[in-house]
N, CA, C and O atoms as a GROMACS GRO file, in nm:
protein
  472
    1ALA      N    1   3.432   5.118  -0.174
    1ALA     CA    2   3.413   5.147  -0.314
    1ALA      C    3   3.282   5.086  -0.363
    1ALA      O    4   3.209   5.149  -0.439
    2ALA      N    5   3.252   4.964  -0.320
    2ALA     CA    6   3.129   4.898  -0.365
    2ALA      C    7   3.007   4.970  -0.310
    2ALA      O    8   2.907   4.984  -0.380
    3ALA      N    9   3.014   5.017  -0.186
    3ALA     CA   10   2.900   5.087  -0.126
    3ALA      C   11   2.873   5.216  -0.202
    3ALA      O   12   2.757   5.252  -0.224
    4ARG      N   13   2.977   5.284  -0.243
    4ARG     CA   14   2.959   5.408  -0.318
    4ARG      C   15   2.897   5.378  -0.455
    4ARG      O   16   2.814   5.455  -0.503
    5PHE      N   17   2.937   5.265  -0.517
    5PHE     CA   18   2.882   5.228  -0.647
    5PHE      C   19   2.734   5.189  -0.636
    5PHE      O   20   2.654   5.224  -0.723
    6LEU      N   21   2.699   5.115  -0.530
    6LEU     CA   22   2.561   5.069  -0.513
    6LEU      C   23   2.467   5.181  -0.469
    6LEU      O   24   2.349   5.180  -0.503
    7GLY      N   25   2.519   5.275  -0.396
    7GLY     CA   26   2.438   5.387  -0.350
    7GLY      C   27   2.324   5.341  -0.260
    7GLY      O   28   2.343   5.251  -0.178
    8ASP      N   29   2.208   5.401  -0.273
    8ASP     CA   30   2.092   5.370  -0.189
    8ASP      C   31   1.994   5.275  -0.256
    8ASP      O   32   1.884   5.257  -0.205
    9SER      N   33   2.030   5.216  -0.364
    9SER     CA   34   1.939   5.130  -0.439
    9SER      C   35   1.927   4.992  -0.373
    9SER      O   36   2.024   4.916  -0.368
   10HIS      N   37   1.807   4.960  -0.324
   10HIS     CA   38   1.784   4.829  -0.262
   10HIS      C   39   1.796   4.718  -0.366
   10HIS      O   40   1.844   4.609  -0.334
   11SER      N   41   1.755   4.744  -0.486
   11SER     CA   42   1.763   4.643  -0.593
   11SER      C   43   1.908   4.606  -0.621
   11SER      O   44   1.941   4.489  -0.633
   12LEU      N   45   1.994   4.707  -0.632
   12LEU     CA   46   2.135   4.679  -0.656
   12LEU      C   47   2.199   4.606  -0.539
   12LEU      O   48   2.285   4.520  -0.559
   13HIS      N   49   2.157   4.638  -0.417
   13HIS     CA   50   2.210   4.567  -0.300
   13HIS      C   51   2.173   4.419  -0.308
   13HIS      O   52   2.258   4.333  -0.283
   14TRP      N   53   2.048   4.389  -0.342
   14TRP     CA   54   2.004   4.250  -0.350
   14TRP      C   55   2.074   4.176  -0.465
   14TRP      O   56   2.112   4.060  -0.450
   15ILE      N   57   2.090   4.242  -0.577
   15ILE     CA   58   2.160   4.179  -0.690
   15ILE      C   59   2.304   4.149  -0.652
   15ILE      O   60   2.354   4.040  -0.682
   16ALA      N   61   2.370   4.244  -0.586
   16ALA     CA   62   2.508   4.221  -0.543
   16ALA      C   63   2.515   4.108  -0.441
   16ALA      O   64   2.605   4.025  -0.446
   17PHE      N   65   2.420   4.105  -0.349
   17PHE     CA   66   2.416   3.999  -0.248
   17PHE      C   67   2.400   3.862  -0.313
   17PHE      O   68   2.474   3.769  -0.281
   18VAL      N   69   2.305   3.850  -0.404
   18VAL     CA   70   2.280   3.721  -0.470
   18VAL      C   71   2.402   3.678  -0.552
   18VAL      O   72   2.442   3.562  -0.546
   19LEU      N   73   2.461   3.769  -0.628
   19LEU     CA   74   2.577   3.735  -0.709
   19LEU      C   75   2.697   3.694  -0.624
   19LEU      O   76   2.765   3.596  -0.653
   20LEU      N   77   2.724   3.770  -0.518
   20LEU     CA   78   2.837   3.736  -0.432
   20LEU      C   79   2.813   3.607  -0.354
   20LEU      O   80   2.907   3.530  -0.331
   21THR      N   81   2.688   3.582  -0.314
   21THR     CA   82   2.656   3.456  -0.246
   21THR      C   83   2.674   3.339  -0.342
   21THR      O   84   2.730   3.236  -0.304
   22ALA      N   85   2.628   3.353  -0.466
   22ALA     CA   86   2.645   3.246  -0.566
   22ALA      C   87   2.794   3.220  -0.592
   22ALA      O   88   2.835   3.105  -0.604
   23LEU      N   89   2.873   3.325  -0.601
   23LEU     CA   90   3.018   3.310  -0.620
   23LEU      C   91   3.080   3.238  -0.501
   23LEU      O   92   3.165   3.150  -0.519
   24HIS      N   93   3.038   3.273  -0.382
   24HIS     CA   94   3.090   3.209  -0.260
   24HIS      C   95   3.055   3.060  -0.256
   24HIS      O   96   3.140   2.977  -0.226
   25VAL      N   97   2.930   3.026  -0.287
   25VAL     CA   98   2.888   2.886  -0.287
   25VAL      C   99   2.964   2.808  -0.393
   25VAL      O  100   3.007   2.695  -0.368
   26TYR      N  101   2.980   2.866  -0.511
   26TYR     CA  102   3.055   2.799  -0.618
   26TYR      C  103   3.201   2.774  -0.576
   26TYR      O  104   3.254   2.666  -0.600
   27ALA      N  105   3.264   2.874  -0.516
   27ALA     CA  106   3.403   2.858  -0.471
   27ALA      C  107   3.413   2.749  -0.364
   27ALA      O  108   3.508   2.670  -0.366
   28ASN      N  109   3.317   2.742  -0.272
   28ASN     CA  110   3.316   2.635  -0.172
   28ASN      C  111   3.298   2.500  -0.236
   28ASN      O  112   3.364   2.403  -0.198
   29TRP      N  113   3.209   2.490  -0.334
   29TRP     CA  114   3.182   2.364  -0.403
   29TRP      C  115   3.309   2.314  -0.472
   29TRP      O  116   3.343   2.196  -0.462
   30ILE      N  117   3.380   2.403  -0.540
   30ILE     CA  118   3.505   2.366  -0.606
   30ILE      C  119   3.609   2.326  -0.501
   30ILE      O  120   3.680   2.227  -0.519
   31GLY      N  121   3.618   2.401  -0.394
   31GLY     CA  122   3.716   2.371  -0.289
   31GLY      C  123   3.691   2.238  -0.222
   31GLY      O  124   3.784   2.160  -0.201
   32VAL      N  125   3.567   2.210  -0.189
   32VAL     CA  126   3.534   2.083  -0.124
   32VAL      C  127   3.552   1.968  -0.221
   32VAL      O  128   3.589   1.858  -0.180
   33GLY      N  129   3.527   1.991  -0.349
   33GLY     CA  130   3.545   1.887  -0.449
   33GLY      C  131   3.690   1.842  -0.464
   33GLY      O  132   3.716   1.734  -0.515
   34CYS      N  133   3.783   1.924  -0.420
   34CYS     CA  134   3.925   1.889  -0.427
   34CYS      C  135   3.968   1.797  -0.314
   34CYS      O  136   4.077   1.739  -0.319
   35LEU      N  137   3.884   1.782  -0.212
   35LEU     CA  138   3.920   1.701  -0.097
   35LEU      C  139   3.903   1.552  -0.128
   35LEU      O  140   3.810   1.513  -0.199
   36SER      N  141   3.991   1.471  -0.075
   36SER     CA  142   3.972   1.326  -0.079
   36SER      C  143   3.994   1.275   0.064
   36SER      O  144   4.106   1.244   0.105
   37LEU      N  145   3.885   1.269   0.137
   37LEU     CA  146   3.890   1.234   0.279
   37LEU      C  147   3.906   1.084   0.298
   37LEU      O  148   3.858   1.004   0.217
   38ARG      N  149   3.975   1.044   0.405
   38ARG     CA  150   4.003   0.904   0.429
   38ARG      C  151   3.898   0.835   0.513
   38ARG      O  152   3.905   0.713   0.532
   39TRP      N  153   3.800   0.906   0.564
   39TRP     CA  154   3.696   0.843   0.644
   39TRP      C  155   3.566   0.839   0.565
   39TRP      O  156   3.552   0.906   0.463
   40LEU      N  157   3.472   0.761   0.613
   40LEU     CA  158   3.347   0.741   0.541
   40LEU      C  159   3.233   0.816   0.606
   40LEU      O  160   3.214   0.810   0.728
   41ASN      N  161   3.158   0.886   0.526
   41ASN     CA  162   3.029   0.938   0.569
   41ASN      C  163   2.924   0.854   0.497
   41ASN      O  164   2.957   0.755   0.433
   42ARG      N  165   2.801   0.892   0.507
   42ARG     CA  166   2.694   0.811   0.448
   42ARG      C  167   2.707   0.798   0.297
   42ARG      O  168   2.692   0.689   0.242
   43GLN      N  169   2.736   0.907   0.229
   43GLN     CA  170   2.748   0.903   0.084
   43GLN      C  171   2.869   0.821   0.040
   43GLN      O  172   2.857   0.737  -0.049
   44ARG      N  173   2.984   0.844   0.101
   44ARG     CA  174   3.104   0.770   0.063
   44ARG      C  175   3.089   0.622   0.095
   44ARG      O  176   3.135   0.537   0.019
   45ALA      N  177   3.025   0.590   0.206
   45ALA     CA  178   3.003   0.449   0.240
   45ALA      C  179   2.914   0.383   0.134
   45ALA      O  180   2.939   0.269   0.096
   46GLY      N  181   2.813   0.453   0.088
   46GLY     CA  182   2.727   0.398  -0.017
   46GLY      C  183   2.804   0.373  -0.146
   46GLY      O  184   2.782   0.271  -0.211
   47ILE      N  185   2.893   0.463  -0.182
   47ILE     CA  186   2.974   0.447  -0.303
   47ILE      C  187   3.066   0.326  -0.289
   47ILE      O  188   3.077   0.245  -0.381
   48VAL      N  189   3.133   0.315  -0.174
   48VAL     CA  190   3.226   0.204  -0.152
   48VAL      C  191   3.154   0.070  -0.151
   48VAL      O  192   3.199  -0.025  -0.215
   49VAL      N  193   3.042   0.062  -0.080
   49VAL     CA  194   2.969  -0.065  -0.071
   49VAL      C  195   2.910  -0.105  -0.206
   49VAL      O  196   2.915  -0.222  -0.243
   50ALA      N  197   2.856  -0.009  -0.281
   50ALA     CA  198   2.799  -0.041  -0.412
   50ALA      C  199   2.907  -0.092  -0.508
   50ALA      O  200   2.882  -0.187  -0.583
   51GLU      N  201   3.024  -0.033  -0.506
   51GLU     CA  202   3.133  -0.079  -0.592
   51GLU      C  203   3.180  -0.217  -0.550
   51GLU      O  204   3.207  -0.303  -0.634
   52TRP      N  205   3.190  -0.239  -0.419
   52TRP     CA  206   3.232  -0.369  -0.370
   52TRP      C  207   3.130  -0.476  -0.408
   52TRP      O  208   3.168  -0.586  -0.449
   53ALA      N  209   3.004  -0.446  -0.395
   53ALA     CA  210   2.899  -0.543  -0.428
   53ALA      C  211   2.897  -0.572  -0.579
   53ALA      O  212   2.868  -0.685  -0.619
   54ALA      N  213   2.927  -0.472  -0.660
   54ALA     CA  214   2.920  -0.489  -0.805
   54ALA      C  215   3.040  -0.566  -0.861
   54ALA      O  216   3.022  -0.659  -0.940
   55VAL      N  217   3.161  -0.527  -0.822
   55VAL     CA  218   3.280  -0.587  -0.885
   55VAL      C  219   3.386  -0.631  -0.784
   55VAL      O  220   3.498  -0.665  -0.823
   56ARG      N  221   3.352  -0.631  -0.658
   56ARG     CA  222   3.447  -0.673  -0.552
   56ARG      C  223   3.576  -0.593  -0.558
   56ARG      O  224   3.686  -0.649  -0.548
   57LEU      N  225   3.562  -0.461  -0.574
   57LEU     CA  226   3.676  -0.372  -0.581
   57LEU      C  227   3.666  -0.269  -0.469
   57LEU      O  228   3.564  -0.203  -0.454
   58ALA      N  229   3.773  -0.257  -0.390
   58ALA     CA  230   3.777  -0.156  -0.283
   58ALA      C  231   3.837  -0.028  -0.340
   58ALA      O  232   3.954  -0.026  -0.380
   59LEU      N  233   3.758   0.077  -0.343
   59LEU     CA  234   3.803   0.204  -0.400
   59LEU      C  235   3.893   0.278  -0.302
   59LEU      O  236   3.876   0.268  -0.181
   60ASP      N  237   3.989   0.351  -0.356
   60ASP     CA  238   4.073   0.435  -0.271
   60ASP      C  239   4.003   0.571  -0.252
   60ASP      O  240   3.909   0.602  -0.324
   61PRO      N  241   4.049   0.651  -0.155
   61PRO     CA  242   3.982   0.778  -0.125
   61PRO      C  243   3.971   0.872  -0.244
   61PRO      O  244   3.872   0.945  -0.255
   62VAL      N  245   4.069   0.874  -0.333
   62VAL     CA  246   4.065   0.964  -0.448
   62VAL      C  247   3.952   0.923  -0.543
   62VAL      O  248   3.880   1.010  -0.593
   63CYS      N  249   3.936   0.794  -0.568
   63CYS     CA  250   3.827   0.746  -0.655
   63CYS      C  251   3.691   0.774  -0.594
   63CYS      O  252   3.597   0.813  -0.664
   64VAL      N  253   3.680   0.755  -0.463
   64VAL     CA  254   3.552   0.781  -0.395
   64VAL      C  255   3.520   0.930  -0.404
   64VAL      O  256   3.405   0.967  -0.431
   65ALA      N  257   3.619   1.015  -0.382
   65ALA     CA  258   3.597   1.161  -0.389
   65ALA      C  259   3.552   1.202  -0.528
   65ALA      O  260   3.469   1.292  -0.543
   66ALA      N  261   3.607   1.138  -0.632
   66ALA     CA  262   3.569   1.172  -0.769
   66ALA      C  263   3.424   1.134  -0.798
   66ALA      O  264   3.360   1.195  -0.884
   67ARG      N  265   3.371   1.035  -0.729
   67ARG     CA  266   3.234   0.989  -0.753
   67ARG      C  267   3.131   1.061  -0.665
   67ARG      O  268   3.011   1.049  -0.689
   68GLU      N  269   3.177   1.133  -0.566
   68GLU     CA  270   3.083   1.206  -0.480
   68GLU      C  271   3.012   1.314  -0.560
   68GLU      O  272   3.068   1.372  -0.653
   69LYS      N  273   2.888   1.340  -0.522
   69LYS     CA  274   2.810   1.444  -0.588
   69LYS      C  275   2.765   1.547  -0.486
   69LYS      O  276   2.742   1.516  -0.369
   70LEU      N  277   2.752   1.671  -0.532
   70LEU     CA  278   2.709   1.779  -0.443
   70LEU      C  279   2.573   1.748  -0.382
   70LEU      O  280   2.553   1.772  -0.263
   71TRP      N  281   2.481   1.697  -0.462
   71TRP     CA  282   2.346   1.670  -0.412
   71TRP      C  283   2.333   1.527  -0.360
   71TRP      O  284   2.223   1.484  -0.328
   72GLY      N  285   2.444   1.455  -0.350
   72GLY     CA  286   2.442   1.317  -0.302
   72GLY      C  287   2.377   1.300  -0.166
   72GLY      O  288   2.296   1.209  -0.148
   73PRO      N  289   2.410   1.385  -0.067
   73PRO     CA  290   2.349   1.366   0.064
   73PRO      C  291   2.196   1.377   0.063
   73PRO      O  292   2.129   1.308   0.140
   74ILE      N  293   2.142   1.462  -0.024
   74ILE     CA  294   1.996   1.472  -0.033
   74ILE      C  295   1.940   1.344  -0.094
   74ILE      O  296   1.840   1.292  -0.047
   75TRP      N  297   2.006   1.293  -0.199
   75TRP     CA  298   1.966   1.168  -0.263
   75TRP      C  299   1.975   1.053  -0.163
   75TRP      O  300   1.885   0.968  -0.157
   76MET      N  301   2.083   1.050  -0.085
   76MET     CA  302   2.103   0.942   0.012
   76MET      C  303   1.995   0.944   0.119
   76MET      O  304   1.956   0.839   0.171
   77TYR      N  305   1.947   1.062   0.152
   77TYR     CA  306   1.843   1.072   0.254
   77TYR      C  307   1.718   0.997   0.210
   77TYR      O  308   1.652   0.932   0.290
   78PHE      N  309   1.686   1.007   0.081
   78PHE     CA  310   1.565   0.943   0.031
   78PHE      C  311   1.586   0.798  -0.011
   78PHE      O  312   1.494   0.717   0.001
   79ARG      N  313   1.707   0.763  -0.062
   79ARG     CA  314   1.724   0.631  -0.121
   79ARG      C  315   1.848   0.557  -0.073
   79ARG      O  316   1.862   0.438  -0.101
   80GLY      N  317   1.937   0.621  -0.003
   80GLY     CA  318   2.066   0.563   0.028
   80GLY      C  319   2.064   0.466   0.146
   80GLY      O  320   1.959   0.423   0.192
   81PRO      N  321   2.185   0.434   0.194
   81PRO     CA  322   2.195   0.340   0.307
   81PRO      C  323   2.113   0.391   0.424
   81PRO      O  324   2.116   0.509   0.458
   82ARG      N  325   2.041   0.301   0.484
   82ARG     CA  326   1.961   0.338   0.600
   82ARG      C  327   2.030   0.284   0.724
   82ARG      O  328   2.040   0.162   0.742
   83LEU      N  329   2.075   0.372   0.806
   83LEU     CA  330   2.140   0.332   0.930
   83LEU      C  331   2.032   0.325   1.036
   83LEU      O  332   1.959   0.422   1.058
   84GLY      N  333   2.021   0.212   1.102
   84GLY     CA  334   1.919   0.196   1.204
   84GLY      C  335   1.780   0.177   1.144
   84GLY      O  336   1.682   0.227   1.199
   85ALA      N  337   1.773   0.106   1.033
   85ALA     CA  338   1.643   0.083   0.968
   85ALA      C  339   1.559  -0.015   1.050
   85ALA      O  340   1.612  -0.099   1.122
   86ARG      N  341   1.428  -0.002   1.037
   86ARG     CA  342   1.338  -0.095   1.103
   86ARG      C  343   1.345  -0.230   1.034
   86ARG      O  344   1.370  -0.237   0.914
   87MET      N  345   1.325  -0.338   1.109
   87MET     CA  346   1.333  -0.472   1.052
   87MET      C  347   1.230  -0.491   0.941
   87MET      O  348   1.260  -0.556   0.841
   88ARG      N  349   1.112  -0.436   0.956
   88ARG     CA  350   1.009  -0.454   0.853
   88ARG      C  351   1.044  -0.381   0.724
   88ARG      O  352   0.994  -0.416   0.618
   89ASP      N  353   1.132  -0.277   0.732
   89ASP     CA  354   1.180  -0.211   0.612
   89ASP      C  355   1.297  -0.287   0.551
   89ASP      O  356   1.321  -0.278   0.430
   90LEU      N  357   1.369  -0.360   0.633
   90LEU     CA  358   1.488  -0.433   0.589
   90LEU      C  359   1.451  -0.565   0.523
   90LEU      O  360   1.509  -0.602   0.421
   91CYS      N  361   1.355  -0.636   0.581
   91CYS     CA  362   1.314  -0.767   0.532
   91CYS      C  363   1.163  -0.770   0.518
   91CYS      O  364   1.090  -0.730   0.608
   92HIS      N  365   1.117  -0.819   0.403
   92HIS     CA  366   0.973  -0.824   0.378
   92HIS      C  367   0.914  -0.963   0.401
   92HIS      O  368   0.793  -0.978   0.413
   93THR      N  369   1.001  -1.064   0.406
   93THR     CA  370   0.953  -1.199   0.430
   93THR      C  371   1.038  -1.263   0.539
   93THR      O  372   1.148  -1.217   0.570
   94GLN      N  373   0.985  -1.369   0.595
   94GLN     CA  374   1.059  -1.439   0.699
   94GLN      C  375   1.183  -1.506   0.640
   94GLN      O  376   1.285  -1.518   0.707
   95ALA      N  377   1.175  -1.550   0.515
   95ALA     CA  378   1.289  -1.612   0.449
   95ALA      C  379   1.405  -1.513   0.434
   95ALA      O  380   1.521  -1.549   0.455
   96GLU      N  381   1.373  -1.388   0.398
   96GLU     CA  382   1.477  -1.286   0.388
   96GLU      C  383   1.543  -1.261   0.522
   96GLU      O  384   1.665  -1.249   0.531
   97LEU      N  385   1.462  -1.253   0.627
   97LEU     CA  386   1.516  -1.231   0.762
   97LEU      C  387   1.603  -1.349   0.804
   97LEU      O  388   1.711  -1.329   0.860
   98GLN      N  389   1.557  -1.470   0.779
   98GLN     CA  390   1.634  -1.589   0.818
   98GLN      C  391   1.768  -1.594   0.744
   98GLN      O  392   1.870  -1.631   0.802
   99ALA      N  393   1.767  -1.555   0.616
   99ALA     CA  394   1.892  -1.554   0.540
   99ALA      C  395   1.991  -1.453   0.598
   99ALA      O  396   2.110  -1.482   0.609
  100LEU      N  397   1.943  -1.335   0.635
  100LEU     CA  398   2.031  -1.234   0.695
  100LEU      C  399   2.084  -1.279   0.830
  100LEU      O  400   2.203  -1.262   0.859
  101VAL      N  401   1.998  -1.336   0.911
  101VAL     CA  402   2.040  -1.382   1.044
  101VAL      C  403   2.146  -1.492   1.030
  101VAL      O  404   2.241  -1.497   1.108
  102THR      N  405   2.129  -1.579   0.931
  102THR     CA  406   2.227  -1.686   0.910
  102THR      C  407   2.362  -1.628   0.869
  102THR      O  408   2.466  -1.671   0.919
  103VAL      N  409   2.362  -1.533   0.779
  103VAL     CA  410   2.487  -1.474   0.731
  103VAL      C  411   2.558  -1.395   0.841
  103VAL      O  412   2.680  -1.402   0.854
  104TYR      N  413   2.482  -1.322   0.920
  104TYR     CA  414   2.541  -1.233   1.021
  104TYR      C  415   2.531  -1.289   1.163
  104TYR      O  416   2.531  -1.213   1.259
  105ARG      N  417   2.523  -1.419   1.176
  105ARG     CA  418   2.515  -1.482   1.307
  105ARG      C  419   2.636  -1.440   1.392
  105ARG      O  420   2.750  -1.448   1.346
  106GLY      N  421   2.610  -1.397   1.513
  106GLY     CA  422   2.716  -1.356   1.604
  106GLY      C  423   2.756  -1.210   1.590
  106GLY      O  424   2.837  -1.160   1.668
  107GLN      N  425   2.702  -1.140   1.493
  107GLN     CA  426   2.732  -0.998   1.474
  107GLN      C  427   2.624  -0.913   1.539
  107GLN      O  428   2.514  -0.962   1.566
  108SER      N  429   2.656  -0.788   1.564
  108SER     CA  430   2.557  -0.698   1.624
  108SER      C  431   2.494  -0.607   1.519
  108SER      O  432   2.443  -0.500   1.553
  109TYR      N  433   2.497  -0.648   1.393
  109TYR     CA  434   2.440  -0.569   1.286
  109TYR      C  435   2.394  -0.661   1.172
  109TYR      O  436   2.432  -0.778   1.165
  110LEU      N  437   2.311  -0.605   1.086
  110LEU     CA  438   2.269  -0.672   0.963
  110LEU      C  439   2.289  -0.574   0.847
  110LEU      O  440   2.262  -0.454   0.861
  111LEU      N  441   2.337  -0.624   0.734
  111LEU     CA  442   2.351  -0.542   0.614
  111LEU      C  443   2.267  -0.604   0.504
  111LEU      O  444   2.257  -0.727   0.493
  112ARG      N  445   2.207  -0.520   0.423
  112ARG     CA  446   2.126  -0.572   0.313
  112ARG      C  447   2.144  -0.482   0.193
  112ARG      O  448   2.140  -0.360   0.206
  113LEU      N  449   2.164  -0.540   0.075
  113LEU     CA  450   2.178  -0.468  -0.049
  113LEU      C  451   2.053  -0.492  -0.131
  113LEU      O  452   2.019  -0.607  -0.160
  114VAL      N  453   1.984  -0.384  -0.170
  114VAL     CA  454   1.860  -0.394  -0.246
  114VAL      C  455   1.878  -0.318  -0.377
  114VAL      O  456   1.904  -0.198  -0.375
  115ASP      N  457   1.863  -0.386  -0.489
  115ASP     CA  458   1.874  -0.324  -0.622
  115ASP      C  459   2.005  -0.248  -0.640
  115ASP      O  460   2.007  -0.140  -0.699
  116GLY      N  461   2.114  -0.303  -0.588
  116GLY     CA  462   2.244  -0.240  -0.604
  116GLY      C  463   2.269  -0.121  -0.514
  116GLY      O  464   2.373  -0.057  -0.524
  117VAL      N  465   2.174  -0.090  -0.426
  117VAL     CA  466   2.190   0.024  -0.334
  117VAL      C  467   2.196  -0.031  -0.193
  117VAL      O  468   2.104  -0.100  -0.149
  118PRO      N  469   2.304  -0.001  -0.120
  118PRO     CA  470   2.314  -0.053   0.017
  118PRO      C  471   2.214   0.011   0.111
  118PRO      O  472   2.210  -0.022   0.229
   0.00000   0.00000   0.00000
């Protein structure tokens, strides 16, 4: 029925394609927004760590899901937690490095919170 309505018009085909694609993306966005996953990805880990650092509160999966944003992963790429960061990006002075080494002595990782962002 839709093919008969659109006929041979390339413009109508493109308009229908764009509208149906936008509807599909919107439906996926709403559907994914309903999920409250129990594991952490980069964005959820950033939300949990920032809340813990601010008020020492461990969020449950439903609260974390409510704070997730569609464009969060893009934001996290530029500003979020850096996994496997270089030491010179992690610490700018020897005193900062020494403080981290003291806190995480015996561990195989270092964590650093800068301006409220893990």
